[in-house]
N, C-alpha and C positions, 0 to 999 in steps of 0.2 A: 809306614807309620801313619796313624791317624793324626789329624790336626791337633786334637787335644793332647795326645801323647807328646807331640813335638813341642807344644807350648810348655808343658810341664817339664820335660827333660831339659830344655834350654834354660828355663827359669831356675830350676834346681841346680843345674850345672853352674850357672852364673853365681847363684847363692853360695855354693860350696867353695868355689874359688875365692869369692869375696870374703867370706867369713874366715877361711883358712889363712888367707894372707893378712887380713886385719888382725886376727888373733896372733899370728906369728910375730908381727911387728910389735903389738901392744903387750903381749904376754911372754916376753923374753924367749922367743923362739919355740913356742908351743904350737904344734899342729892340732887343730881342733876337729877337723873333718875326717881325718884318718889316723890310724895308730902306727902305721909303718914308719913314718918319719920320726915319731916319738921314740920308737925302739932304738933308732940310730942315735938320736940325741941323748937318750938314757945311757947308751953304751959309752958315748963320749963323756958324759957327766961322771960315770963310774971311773973312767980312766983319768979324768981331770975334774975332781970334785968342785962343784960350784953351788951357789945358793939356790939356783933354779931346779935342783935335782928333785925336790919334793913335789914341785908342780908336775914334772914328768912322771914321777912314781904314782901320784894319786890319779892322774887322768886315765890310766889304763883300766883300773877297776871301775871307775865312774863310767867309762865308755861301755864296758861290759854290762854294767847294771842298766844303762840307758837302753841298750839293745834288748835286754831281757824284759824290761818294763814295757817297751813298745810291743814286743811279741805277745806278752800276756794281755795287754790292753786290746790289741787287734783281735785276739781270739775271743775276748769278752764282747767286743763290739760286733763281731761276726755272729756270735750266739744270740745277741740281743737284736740283731737286724739293724744295727746302727750304721751310719755312714763311716766306714773304716778310714778311707783316705782323707776325708774332710777332718775327721777327729785327729788323725795323725798330724796333719798340718797344724791344727790348733794346739796340740801337745807340744810340737816343736816351737811354735810361736811363744807359748808360755815359758818354756825353758830359756829361749833366746831373750825374751823380755826380762826374765830374772837375771840373766847375765848382765844386761844393760843396767838394771837397777843396782846390782852389786858393784859394778864399775863406778856408777855415780857416787855411791856411798864411800867407796874406797879412794876416790880421786884425791890427789894424784897418785896413780899406781907407779910406785918407784921401787918396791921391794918384792921380789918373786916369792919370798917365803911368808909374806904377810897373809893372815887368815882370809881377808876379803879378796886379795889377789888370787889365792887358791880357789875361793868360792866362785869368783868370776870365771876362771878357766874351766872349772869343773862343770858349771852350768852350761857354758858354751859347748864344751865337749859332749855333754849329755844331749844337748839339742841336735848336734850333728850325728850322734849315735842313733837317734830316732830316725833321722833322714836315711842313714845307712840301712836301718831295719826295714822301714816301709818301702824303701827302694827295692829290696830283695823280695819282700813278701807281697807287695801290692803292685809294683811297677816292673815286674819281671821281664816284660817284653820291651821295656824301654832301656836304652843304654844306661850304664852306670853313671851316676851324677856326682859322686863324691871322690872317686879315685880314677884318675885318667890313664894310668899306666896300661891297663888292659885295653881300654878304648883306643889309645894311640897305637898299640901293637896291632889290634885287629884292623884299625883304619889303614895302616900301611899294607897289611896283607891284602885287604879288600881292594886297595888302590892298584896293587900289582895285578891282582886277578881281574879287575875291571879293564885294565889296559890289555889283558889277554883275551877280552871279549866275554867274560863271565857275567851274565845278566843278574844272577843272584847276588854276586859280590857288589854290583852297582847299587842294588837296592839296600844292602847293608851299609854301604858307604854313605848313602844319604841319611841313614838313621844315626850314624855315629858322628858325622862331621860337626853337626851343630852343637851338641853338648860339649865337645872338645873346644870349639871356638868360644862358646859361652863361658866355659870355665876359665879360659885364658883372659877373656875380657873382665871376668869377675875378679881375677887376681890383680889386674892392673887397677881396677876400680876400688878394690878393697884397700890397696896401698894409698891411693889418692885420698880416699875417704878418711883414713886414719890421720893422714897429714893435715887434713882440713878440720876434722870434727872429732878426732879421738874415738873413744868407744861409743859416742853418739852415732857413729856410722853404722852401728848394728841395728839402728832403728829401720834402716832400709830393708834388710832381710825380714824383719818383723812384718813390715808392710807387704812385702812380696808373699810371705806365707799366708797372711790374712786374705790376700787376693786369691791365692790358689785355693784356700779353704772355701771361699765364697763361690768359686767357679768349678769346684770339684764335682764330678758326675756321681760319685759314690762315697 
């Protein structure tokens, strides 16, 4: 893995864990970085109806639309010769900043069915949908940064194979370990940030994304 790829994968892994945990705490158990957990929570809400069911229901189509929007924009930027990765970081920053602004207006967020609460969750989910999209489209050689199940599975397989003397597995192990560690650190940091600053904690991901945009090679 090149040094720039390592920097990006660690930063994005941290960011995903941070945002997902902060959002889970502040948005009534909503996962913003991936939809798998929301499917489970939606199933629970169907079995035991609760006020937060609308938040879970609306996030899935918003996530889908966020991925679709990112795909169409990346294709457009490619045709125009624009810097696709930098623009993707800026798009995610814009959506994340919108989530922060919505949370400011909505404060204090106490009702999961309130319109501004729904808007805050949807904008945050859309921002993370963009990260999922450009991760697949533009960072294909980098470990996944938003969903760690596959990374951890491959990490264990490569660890076993490394102990068996497989040099290729050792190289993959080095590629995977840091995003997983960064995601875990992000989860802890996101929880602490919400305890100390509430949704203002999302300003840190905005700053990280701007830094990535400024340092992006393409």
